[in-house]
Each structure stands twice: as structure tokens, then as C-alpha cells.
C-alpha atoms as one frame of an Amber mdcrd trajectory, in Angstrom:
protein
  17.805 -31.873  80.212  14.068 -32.231  80.627  12.460 -31.506  84.014   8.833
 -32.317  84.766   7.361 -30.300  87.640   4.409 -31.869  89.430   3.019 -29.542
  92.080   0.368 -29.492  94.783  -1.235 -32.924  94.365  -2.942 -32.603  97.788
  -3.329 -36.358  98.098  -5.586 -38.047 100.628  -6.662 -41.712 100.569  -9.535
 -42.762  98.321 -11.935 -42.963 101.271 -11.365 -39.250 102.025 -11.756 -37.980
  98.455 -12.694 -35.567  96.971 -10.611 -32.505  97.921 -12.373 -29.255  96.983
 -14.555 -31.257  94.606 -11.722 -33.105  92.834 -10.410 -36.655  93.164  -6.790
 -35.661  93.672  -5.611 -39.254  93.949  -6.925 -40.169  90.504  -5.630 -36.928
  89.027  -2.130 -37.695  90.263  -2.434 -41.216  88.896  -3.313 -39.753  85.493
  -0.343 -37.384  85.740   2.046 -40.273  86.436   0.712 -42.138  83.409   1.091
 -39.022  81.253   4.678 -38.411  82.421   5.582 -42.022  81.638   4.361 -41.501
  78.057   6.246 -38.245  77.390   8.532 -38.172  74.363  11.234 -37.134  74.920
  11.269 -38.612  78.395  12.134 -36.449  81.401  15.489 -36.740  83.108  13.965
 -35.958  86.490  10.607 -35.207  88.082  10.370 -32.601  90.847   7.347 -32.245
  93.123   7.154 -28.754  94.581   5.158 -29.267  97.732   1.799 -30.091  99.255
   2.245 -33.717  98.303  -0.307 -34.519 101.011  -3.369 -32.469 101.872  -3.391
 -33.386 105.557   0.094 -34.667 106.441  -1.131 -38.067 107.620   0.579 -41.415
 107.225  -2.376 -42.778 105.261  -2.085 -39.929 102.761   1.650 -40.384 102.246
   1.203 -44.127 101.804  -1.465 -43.447  99.161   0.948 -40.984  97.510   3.774
 -43.510  97.550   1.532 -46.147  95.977   0.394 -43.841  93.155   3.984 -42.764
  92.431   5.317 -46.331  92.346   4.816 -46.786  88.545   6.703 -43.543  87.780
   9.689 -44.511  85.612  11.895 -41.508  86.387  13.760 -40.208  89.468  11.391
 -38.102  91.577  12.555 -35.448  94.048  10.320 -33.562  96.468  10.137 -30.237
  98.254   7.813 -29.805 101.222   4.880 -27.386 101.282   2.678 -25.894 103.963
   0.268 -28.881 103.894   3.069 -31.400 104.374   4.121 -32.726 107.784   7.849
 -33.263 107.884   8.125 -36.103 110.457   5.607 -38.309 108.644   6.884 -37.268
 105.206  10.415 -38.218 106.227   9.354 -41.559 107.692   7.065 -42.710 104.871
   8.543 -41.075 101.765  12.249 -41.077 102.723  12.312 -44.209 104.893  13.930
 -42.419 107.818  13.608 -43.979 111.250  13.090 -41.623 114.163  12.315 -38.870
 111.672  12.135 -35.352 113.058  10.849 -32.018 111.836  14.109 -30.560 110.498
  13.778 -28.712 107.174  14.384 -30.909 104.125  16.683 -29.277 101.580  19.391
 -30.634  99.279  21.070 -30.356  95.875  21.353 -32.540  92.769  23.824 -32.131
  89.931  22.391 -33.160  86.563  23.590 -32.509  83.001  25.913 -29.726  84.104
  23.177 -28.018  86.161  22.771 -27.732  89.914  19.199 -28.404  91.080  18.667
 -26.800  94.504  15.608 -27.965  96.448  14.526 -25.671  99.301  12.152 -26.135
 102.220   9.990 -23.007 102.606   7.552 -24.479 105.133   6.859 -22.255 108.144
   5.252 -24.817 110.421   1.626 -23.979 111.224   1.448 -21.173 108.640   0.145
 -21.041 105.068   2.799 -18.533 103.994   6.465 -19.543 103.782   9.833 -18.583
 105.277  13.506 -19.489 104.964  15.688 -19.355 108.073  19.230 -17.991 108.100
  20.779 -21.443 108.182  19.093 -22.474 104.960  19.846 -19.137 103.324  23.546
 -19.457 104.263  23.537 -22.907 102.678  21.764 -21.624  99.545  24.353 -18.877
  99.130  27.135 -21.453  99.334  25.458 -23.769  96.815  24.969 -20.959  94.307
  28.622 -19.912  94.650  29.712 -23.023  92.712  29.192 -21.154  89.438  27.216
 -24.038  87.957  24.071 -22.966  86.105  21.321 -23.529  88.648  17.616 -24.171
  89.081  15.903 -23.627  92.448  12.821 -25.708  93.288  10.634 -24.530  96.169
   6.998 -24.420  97.242   6.215 -20.764  97.953   6.891 -18.180  95.243   9.435
 -15.595  96.447   7.754 -12.658  94.695   4.122 -11.536  94.243   2.186 -13.147
  91.403  -0.286 -10.277  91.025  -3.309 -11.896  92.678  -4.208 -10.216  95.967
  -5.271 -13.198  98.087  -2.397 -15.343  96.854   0.177 -12.608  97.407  -0.627
 -12.583 101.127   0.615 -16.182 101.319   3.931 -16.229  99.444   7.472 -16.430
 100.873   7.656 -13.787 103.619  10.799 -11.900 104.655  12.139 -12.513 101.159
  14.733  -9.701 101.033  17.828 -11.780 101.711  16.651 -14.596  99.443  16.257
 -12.165  96.554  19.637 -10.579  97.297  21.301 -14.007  97.172  19.544 -14.832
  93.922  20.408 -11.435  92.446  24.108 -11.978  93.182  24.152 -15.427  91.541
  24.661 -14.848  87.824  24.494 -18.617  87.247  20.889 -18.891  88.489  18.487
 -19.512  85.613  15.120 -20.615  86.993  13.092 -20.739  90.227  10.314 -23.334
  89.996   7.506 -22.904  92.546   4.046 -24.216  93.361   1.550 -23.166  96.058
  -0.638 -20.812  93.987  -2.104 -23.529  91.712  -1.598 -21.368  88.607   0.865
 -20.791  85.794   2.619 -17.461  86.422   5.931 -16.011  85.221   7.914 -13.278
  87.001  11.306 -12.168  85.667  14.112 -11.206  88.054  17.475  -9.692  87.035
  18.854 -12.777  85.340  16.515 -15.524  86.523  12.857 -16.298  85.947  10.321
 -17.417  88.551   7.762 -19.915  87.226   4.814 -21.218  89.211   3.053 -24.391
  88.147  -0.599 -25.333  88.000  -1.641 -28.160  90.275  -1.908 -31.830  89.437
  -4.686 -31.900  92.051  -6.954 -28.856  91.655  -6.754 -25.311  90.329  -7.477
 -22.174  92.365  -9.632 -19.220  91.400  -7.933 -15.867  91.103 -11.137 -14.387
  92.528 -12.731 -16.685  95.131 -16.525 -16.899  95.113 -18.072 -15.689  98.364
 -21.056 -17.837  99.359 -24.139 -16.536 101.253 -22.820 -18.087 104.489 -19.547
 -16.190 104.110 -17.463 -19.184 103.063 -15.177 -18.981 100.033 -15.049 -21.277
  97.028 -11.418 -21.240  95.917 -11.267 -24.195  93.493 -12.313 -24.466  89.851
 -13.227 -27.381  87.593 -10.207 -26.781  85.344  -8.098 -29.815  84.371  -5.110
 -30.981  86.335  -1.826 -29.945  84.733   1.939 -30.011  85.116   4.926 -28.057
  83.817   7.643 -29.290  81.463  10.979 -27.450  81.317  13.503 -28.232  78.572
  17.017 -26.911  79.187  19.681 -26.757  76.487  22.852 -25.095  77.755  21.997
 -21.507  78.747  18.622 -21.652  76.978  15.357 -23.045  78.258  11.752 -23.333
  77.182   8.673 -24.447  79.034   5.144 -25.681  78.409   2.073 -26.717  80.390
   0.681 -30.206  79.895  -3.037 -30.433  80.719  -4.537 -33.787  81.645  -7.703
 -35.089  80.043  -9.406 -37.579  82.356
């Protein structure tokens, strides 16, 4: 099974570009074209949050338009920049959409793909409530080899300013993951970097952004503002799974 992870596109309409100096709409368009050309082709595409930069209907409609040529099933997790009611209405076609967390599972090629919603509304950092954690524990009890997809990394990545903004109150989440021998991978976004953190029997991978990359050390300007973005290329993660084994690579986009 091949999974392509697109993360943190931070889309806004063309009239509101750029975002932190980058045209995130065109970068996502280039990513879609690159994914369509991959050989071997992916089985699924997962987008691990911050699909929109501002949570507006115009941004989600721009996102939907750019994703329309994608030739593979695409599944999304929400991030701190997303706005659930509008996301649900525009991207999922729900009428009367509310703000309930959006989490679900997929079974593919003998694997269970578990998509979590780590958004803590109004906060940059993430949380998981007890209801979602109860559900996660039940899903992992199936014994199927599993991959979790979520926005906020559940463990520190080793960069001080990013580690203030990860999944908070993570103790029970890590206990659940530690008890699930079938869990293989946890795919995250949010930090706009490629990091790897090994747990007991699972590995946490964060993906670079298909929109813009973050600096590990923000530049402090004379007025006290911070420059957090770089001019590095947009990129996405590829994960190839073969039974109990997996390998991964980063695909950088050349615009």
C-alpha cells in the first residue's frame, strides 16, 4: 500500500495570496500534479490538517477546486487553522454542519487507517477529548496493523517553539498507543518539517508542508515581529507499506 501525505497547505483564494510569502494555492496545485504522476501510484492520499489558512468558505472552495483533478481517494484530518462547520459543509457536503470533531477509520490492504481530530478550538496547540480517546482505544483493539493520521504531533520534535504547540495532555493517548502492538505509524503535520520520533513499537513521522516551510529558529525583526517561514520548496511525504515493513521518502516540488 502506498500512502501520500499532503500536509498544511494553508490555502486561501488567489486574491488573498501569498501566505507568509508563498503562493500556497499554486504550490498545492503543483503537488496534485506531482501526485498524479507518481509511479507507482498511491492507494490513498491523506491531508493532515490546516487545509485552509483562515477557515473561510472561499478558501475551502478554492481548495476543493485545486483538488478536483486528483485521481486518488483523498481523506482529511482537521488542524488548528481549519473551521469545522465550514469544512464540513463545503468539503463533506453536509447540510446544517456543526462543530463536532471529525474522526473516522478506513480499512485498506489489511491495514486500519485511523484519522483523528486534534483541533482544540481557538488554540494553536491540540487536544483529544475522552470520547475520542475511548473510540481510538476501541479501534486499535481490532488487532489490525494500524496507521494513525492526525494534525498535531503527540510528542516533542526537539524544536522549542514548536514543542509548545503540540498535542497537550498526551499521557492517555501515548498509553493507548503503547498498549496497541498492532500500531505501526503515526503521521502528523503542524510543524512544517520532516521529523521522526520512535515510540515503543510505533514511529511518529511529521511531514513538511505543501504550502510553506517553517524555520526552526524564527528571525526576530527590529519591530519585534517574527519571521517563521523560509523559501524552501513545498514537499510531501510518501509511505510505502509492505506487510509489517514500511519505508518513507520526501518528495520536494520544483515550481
